[in-house]
C-alpha positions in Angstrom: 7.8 14.5 -16.5 8.1 14.0 -12.8 10.1 11.6 -10.7 9.0 8.8 -8.5 10.5 7.2 -5.4 11.2 3.5 -4.7 11.6 3.2 -1.0 12.5 0.3 1.3 11.8 1.6 4.8 9.4 3.6 7.0 12.2 6.1 7.6 12.4 6.8 3.9 8.6 7.2 3.8 8.8 9.8 6.6 11.6 11.7 4.9 9.5 11.9 1.7 6.5 13.1 3.8 8.6 15.9 5.4 9.7 17.2 2.0 6.2 17.1 0.6 6.3 14.2 -1.9 2.8 13.1 -3.0 1.8 9.5 -2.3 1.1 8.8 -5.9 4.8 9.0 -6.6 5.9 6.4 -4.1 6.5 2.7 -4.5 7.3 0.7 -1.3 9.6 -2.2 -2.1 12.0 -4.2 -0.1 11.7 -7.2 2.2 10.6 -7.3 5.8 8.1 -4.4 5.9 6.5 -4.6 9.3 2.8 -3.9 10.2 3.6 -0.4 11.4 5.4 0.6 8.2 2.5 -0.8 6.1 -0.1 1.0 8.1 1.9 4.3 7.8 2.1 3.9 4.0 -1.6 3.2 3.7 -2.4 6.3 5.7 0.4 8.4 4.0 -0.7 12.0 3.3 1.3 15.2 2.9 0.1 18.1 5.1 -1.6 20.8 3.2 -2.3 18.7 0.2 -5.7 17.2 -0.1 -6.6 14.1 -2.1 -6.6 10.5 -1.2 -4.3 8.9 1.3 -1.9 6.1 0.6 1.0 5.5 -1.7 1.0 4.4 -5.3 2.2 0.8 -5.0 3.4 -1.9 -2.6 5.6 -4.8 -3.7 4.8 -7.6 -1.3 7.8 -9.8 -1.1 6.2 -12.7 0.8 2.9 -14.3 1.6 3.1 -13.1 5.2 3.8 -9.5 4.1 0.8 -9.7 1.7 -1.4 -11.0 4.5 -0.4 -8.1 6.7 -1.1 -5.7 3.9 -4.5 -7.1 3.2 -5.4 -7.1 7.0 -4.4 -3.5 7.3 -6.2 -2.5 4.1 -9.4 -4.2 5.4 -9.0 -2.5 8.8 -8.6 0.9 7.1 -11.7 0.1 4.9 -13.7 -0.8 8.0 -12.8 2.5 9.6 -13.5 4.7 6.6 -16.3 2.7 4.9 -14.3 2.9 1.6 -12.5 0.4 -0.5 -8.8 0.7 -0.2 -7.2 -2.3 -1.9 -7.1 -4.2 -5.0 -4.5 -6.8 -5.8 -3.1 -8.5 -8.9 -0.8 -11.5 -8.9 -0.7 -12.5 -12.5 -3.9 -14.4 -13.1 -5.6 -14.0 -9.7 -7.5 -11.0 -8.3 -9.1 -10.2 -4.9 -12.5 -12.0 -4.6 -14.0 -8.7 -3.5 -12.5 -5.3 -3.4 -14.8 -4.3 -0.6 -13.8 -7.4 1.5 -10.3 -8.5 0.5 -9.9 -12.3 1.1 -7.1 -13.0 -1.4 -4.2 -15.2 -0.4 -1.1 -15.0 -2.5 0.0 -18.1 -4.3 3.0 -16.5 -6.0 6.3 -15.4 -4.5 5.7 -11.7 -5.4 2.5 -9.7 -5.8 1.6 -6.1 -6.3 -1.1 -4.5 -4.2 -2.6 -1.1 -5.1 -4.3 1.0 -2.4 -7.1 3.3 -3.4 -8.2 1.5 -6.5 -12.0 1.2 -6.6 
């Protein structure tokens, strides 16, 4: 059984990248994630290890943070032509995984990159 990592900053994300931790073992929690940190996590990849980019899970702590995450996911999708985001906040889901338009109505939502 492997271990996972719950991080709260871009600095922790870069440290895990330096030591070669796969993205599917990282959960990004904590409040106040900025656009740059979210973008870095969506594009996370360990050198020399193929596979998809991104981390396992984001915990969006506010509607504003979720909006940034959805905007950056859509931007990444437009650049790559691939779906990068699906979200779940209890009962609601993204209207379209290929064109995320979801607006969070809860105080906390989880957003998974790479889910098709």
